C-alpha positions, 0 to 999 in steps of 0.5 A: 379818170374814174368810171363815174366820170366816163359815164357822165361824159358818155351820157352828155355825148348821148344827150348831144347826139339826141339833140343833133338828131332832133334838130335835123328832124325839126329842119325837115319838118319845117321844110314844107315851109322853106321859102328862102335861099338859106332855109332851102340850103339848110334843108338840102344839107340836112337831107344830105347829112342823113343820106350819106354813110360817113363814119369819118366825121364825129357827128355824122348821121351814121355815127350819131345813130351808132352812138345812140344804138339806133340802126341808121337805115331804119331811122332813115326809113322812118323819116323818109316822108320828111325827105321831100326834094327841095329844088335849088331855086327855093320852091318845092316840086309840084306833086 
């Protein structure tokens, strides 16, 4: 494979990682309106995906951030306000 093919592949991988991160942030933004079991589970899974430092899974939060040259801890800090706990029974905790 020539260098140009490698660059196109890396550019595509970066676009995919941006889309994955964007989707996670969108899920957390919608979490304020999570009312059902599926949506609540999706919010919990997204929060967990962000929280865990997993370098073994190809599209883990840590690897996505690394591929994009984003410091994972700083990105976590930036979206911390979206990480509102969602109780298992589907209702948000009272503040």
